[in-house]
C-alpha positions as CSV (number, residue, x, y, z in Angstrom):
1,M,-48.6,-23.2,27.4
2,R,-49.3,-21.5,30.3
3,A,-45.4,-21.8,31.7
4,R,-44.6,-19.4,28.5
5,S,-47.6,-17.2,29.7
6,T,-45.9,-16.7,33.0
7,T,-42.4,-16.7,31.8
8,A,-43.7,-13.8,29.6
9,R,-45.5,-11.9,32.6
10,R,-42.4,-12.1,35.0
11,L,-40.5,-10.0,31.9
12,L,-42.9,-7.5,31.1
13,R,-42.8,-6.7,35.3
14,G,-42.2,-3.0,36.1
15,P,-38.2,-3.4,36.9
16,L,-37.8,-5.4,33.9
17,L,-39.6,-3.0,31.1
18,G,-37.1,-0.1,32.2
19,L,-34.4,-2.9,31.0
20,H,-36.4,-3.1,27.6
21,V,-36.5,0.3,27.1
22,L,-32.5,1.1,27.9
23,L,-31.8,-1.9,25.7
24,V,-33.5,-0.4,23.3
25,L,-32.1,2.9,23.7
26,V,-28.7,1.8,24.0
27,L,-29.0,-0.6,20.7
28,V,-30.1,2.4,18.5
29,G,-27.9,4.8,20.5
30,T,-24.7,2.4,19.3
31,G,-25.7,1.6,15.9
32,V,-26.4,5.2,15.2
33,A,-22.5,5.9,16.9
34,G,-20.9,2.9,14.4
35,G,-23.1,3.7,11.8
36,W,-21.7,7.3,11.6
37,Q,-18.0,6.2,12.4
38,W,-18.3,3.8,9.5
39,Q,-19.6,6.3,7.0
40,A,-16.1,8.8,8.2
41,W,-14.0,6.0,7.4
42,R,-15.8,5.5,4.4
43,S,-15.1,9.3,3.3
44,A,-12.3,9.6,4.8
45,Q,-11.4,6.6,1.9
46,R,-12.7,7.9,-0.9
47,N,-11.2,11.5,-0.6
48,D,-8.1,9.7,0.1
49,A,-8.1,8.3,-3.4
50,A,-9.6,11.3,-5.2
51,E,-6.3,13.5,-3.5
52,R,-3.7,11.3,-4.7
53,M,-4.6,11.4,-8.4
54,T,-4.8,15.2,-8.3
55,R,-1.1,15.4,-6.9
56,D,1.1,17.2,-9.0
57,P,3.5,14.1,-10.8
58,V,6.9,12.8,-9.3
59,P,9.4,11.3,-10.7
60,L,8.7,7.9,-11.9
61,T,11.8,6.8,-10.2
62,E,11.2,8.4,-7.1
63,A,7.6,6.3,-6.4
64,L,9.0,2.9,-8.0
65,G,12.2,1.2,-8.5
66,P,12.7,-1.1,-11.0
67,D,11.6,-5.1,-9.5
68,E,10.2,-3.3,-6.6
69,P,6.5,-4.3,-5.9
70,L,3.8,-1.0,-5.9
71,A,2.7,-0.4,-2.6
72,N,-0.2,0.4,-2.1
73,E,0.0,4.4,-0.8
74,D,1.8,4.8,-4.5
75,D,-1.4,3.4,-6.6
76,G,-2.7,5.8,-8.4
77,V,-0.1,8.7,-7.9
78,A,0.5,10.8,-10.9
79,V,4.5,10.6,-12.2
80,D,6.3,11.8,-15.0
81,V,8.8,9.9,-16.7
82,A,11.2,10.5,-19.6
83,G,12.4,7.3,-21.5
84,T,12.4,6.0,-25.2
85,Y,9.5,3.1,-26.6
86,A,11.0,-0.4,-27.3
87,P,10.5,-1.2,-31.3
88,R,6.5,-1.4,-32.2
89,T,6.4,-5.1,-32.2
90,D,7.2,-5.3,-28.5
91,Q,4.0,-3.6,-27.8
92,F,0.9,-5.5,-26.1
93,L,-3.1,-5.3,-27.2
94,V,-5.0,-6.2,-24.3
95,S,-8.4,-7.3,-25.1
96,G,-11.8,-6.8,-23.5
97,R,-11.4,-3.0,-23.1
98,T,-14.5,-1.2,-24.3
99,L,-14.7,2.8,-25.0
100,A,-18.2,4.4,-25.1
101,G,-20.0,0.7,-26.1
102,E,-17.5,-0.3,-28.6
103,A,-15.2,-2.8,-27.5
104,G,-11.2,-2.9,-28.6
105,Y,-8.0,-2.9,-27.1
106,W,-5.2,-1.0,-24.6
107,V,-2.2,-0.4,-26.5
108,L,0.6,-1.5,-23.8
109,S,4.3,-0.3,-24.4
110,P,7.4,-0.7,-23.3
111,L,8.9,2.6,-22.2
112,V,12.8,2.0,-21.8
113,V,13.2,4.9,-18.7
114,A,16.0,7.1,-19.2
115,G,19.1,6.5,-16.8
116,T,18.4,3.3,-15.7
117,K,21.4,1.0,-15.3
118,P,21.2,-1.6,-16.5
119,P,17.6,-0.5,-18.7
120,A,14.4,-1.2,-17.6
121,A,10.9,-0.3,-19.0
122,V,7.5,0.3,-17.5
123,L,4.2,-0.3,-19.5
124,V,2.5,2.8,-20.4
125,A,-1.1,1.9,-21.0
126,R,-0.7,4.9,-24.5
127,G,-4.6,4.8,-25.5
128,W,-7.5,2.7,-26.8
129,T,-8.1,1.3,-30.1
130,S,-10.3,-1.1,-32.4
131,Q,-7.9,-2.2,-34.5
132,R,-6.0,-5.9,-33.8
133,T,-2.9,-4.1,-35.0
134,L,0.3,-3.2,-33.2
135,P,0.7,1.0,-34.4
136,A,4.0,3.0,-34.5
137,V,5.9,4.3,-31.5
138,P,7.6,7.7,-31.2
139,A,11.5,6.8,-32.4
140,D,12.9,10.0,-30.4
141,E,12.7,10.2,-26.5
142,V,9.5,11.0,-25.1
143,R,8.6,12.3,-21.7
144,E,5.4,10.5,-20.7
145,T,2.8,11.9,-17.7
146,G,0.1,8.8,-15.9
147,V,-1.2,7.2,-13.4
148,L,0.7,4.6,-11.6
149,A,-1.4,1.6,-11.3
150,A,-0.6,-2.4,-9.6
151,G,-0.7,-5.0,-12.2
152,E,-4.0,-6.7,-12.8
153,E,-5.1,-10.6,-12.3
154,G,-5.8,-13.4,-14.8
155,S,-4.2,-15.1,-17.5
156,G,-1.1,-13.5,-19.0
157,T,-0.3,-15.7,-22.0
158,V,0.3,-13.7,-25.2
159,G,-1.3,-15.0,-28.0
160,A,-1.1,-14.2,-31.8
161,D,-0.5,-10.6,-32.7
162,R,0.8,-10.0,-29.0
163,V,-3.3,-9.6,-27.5
164,V,-2.7,-10.5,-23.5
165,A,-6.3,-10.8,-21.8
166,S,-4.9,-8.5,-18.6
167,V,-2.0,-6.5,-17.2
168,R,-0.3,-9.4,-15.2
169,L,3.2,-7.9,-15.4
170,P,4.9,-11.2,-14.0
171,A,3.7,-12.8,-17.1
172,L,4.9,-10.0,-19.5
173,V,8.3,-10.0,-17.7
174,G,9.6,-12.5,-19.7
175,E,8.4,-11.0,-22.8
176,V,10.5,-8.1,-23.1
177,D,14.0,-7.7,-23.3
178,T,14.5,-5.2,-20.4
179,D,13.3,-5.4,-17.0
180,L,9.5,-4.4,-15.7
181,F,9.1,-1.9,-13.2
182,G,6.2,-3.0,-10.8
183,G,3.5,-1.2,-11.6
184,Y,2.3,-0.2,-15.3
185,L,1.6,3.6,-16.2
186,V,-1.8,4.9,-17.8
187,R,-1.1,7.8,-20.2
188,T,-2.8,10.9,-18.8
189,T,-0.8,13.1,-21.5
190,R,-3.0,15.2,-23.6
191,P,-3.6,14.8,-26.9
192,A,-3.8,10.6,-26.9
193,P,-1.0,9.7,-29.6
194,P,-2.3,9.4,-33.2
195,G,-4.7,6.9,-34.2
196,L,-5.9,6.3,-30.5
197,A,-7.9,7.2,-27.9
198,A,-7.5,8.4,-24.7
199,I,-8.0,6.0,-21.7
200,E,-9.5,6.9,-18.1
201,P,-6.8,6.8,-15.5
202,P,-8.3,4.0,-13.0
203,T,-9.7,5.0,-9.8
204,A,-6.8,4.6,-6.9
205,D,-7.7,2.1,-3.9
206,P,-7.2,4.1,-0.7
207,S,-4.8,3.3,1.8
208,W,-5.8,0.6,4.1
209,S,-4.4,2.9,6.9
210,V,-6.7,6.1,6.1
211,G,-9.3,6.8,8.5
212,L,-8.2,3.5,10.8
213,R,-9.4,5.3,14.1
214,N,-12.8,5.9,12.8
215,L,-13.2,2.0,11.5
216,A,-12.0,0.8,14.9
217,Y,-14.7,3.3,17.1
218,A,-17.2,2.1,14.5
219,L,-16.5,-1.1,15.8
220,Q,-16.6,-0.5,19.1
221,W,-19.7,0.6,19.3
222,W,-21.1,-2.4,18.1
223,L,-19.5,-4.2,20.8
224,F,-20.6,-1.8,22.9
225,G,-24.2,-2.7,21.8
226,A,-23.7,-6.3,21.3
227,F,-22.3,-6.0,25.4
228,G,-25.5,-4.6,25.9
229,L,-27.5,-7.1,24.3
230,F,-25.5,-10.1,26.7
231,M,-26.2,-8.4,29.5
232,W,-30.3,-7.7,29.0
233,W,-30.3,-11.5,28.2
234,R,-28.2,-12.6,31.4
235,I,-30.3,-10.1,34.0
236,C,-33.4,-11.9,32.0
237,R,-32.5,-15.0,32.2
238,D,-31.7,-14.4,35.9
239,Q,-34.5,-12.7,37.1
240,V,-36.8,-15.5,35.2
241,S,-34.7,-18.4,37.3
242,T,-34.7,-16.7,40.3
243,V,-38.5,-16.3,40.6
244,A,-39.3,-19.8,39.4
């Protein structure tokens, strides 16, 4: 007990008191600076995702090719595409989708893109329905505008009535008669097709590289704080050992 009391008195002596105050200032300063850089990184990420969804649409084939994986920087990009919808019976109903609290389905329709050889289709989430029935598709060539989205995780098993639990593109390739693009389209053309309700486009995932400098600065400041804490511990330990 006496040894602990003696150690505590040594640590609270004049020269070490200044060191303790300096440690507090270092930890507060590096913590605040690191936190500010962290928030700057988060803000850059949010702004990138929002800006990507407000760009003017580009042709689908400029952003993505058949059988190409959707790059992170193209997730959430607005595109337009012309083509002809596959027959009504080639569509899918994606279960577990709600609208205004009501359970229902996304209607996912293969659109054979004009000019692709061999023919390739992009899956278009055309709208929402509460009915477990495949709606009609336009017979003529159409031009659609929408937001690119990456495929989802989960089961891609096609059940009765062409119902699937998720938009898992690799599992759906064998269920259509053409190649599929490596991303699907959430239709933003208004109004929604007859009998369907419009789908709110998903929020884009920001590019991992956006604001990377701010993230690096945040980690750097926190490492400085950790180093300061280590040096404080070493100096206090050495001082106590020397006096002992």
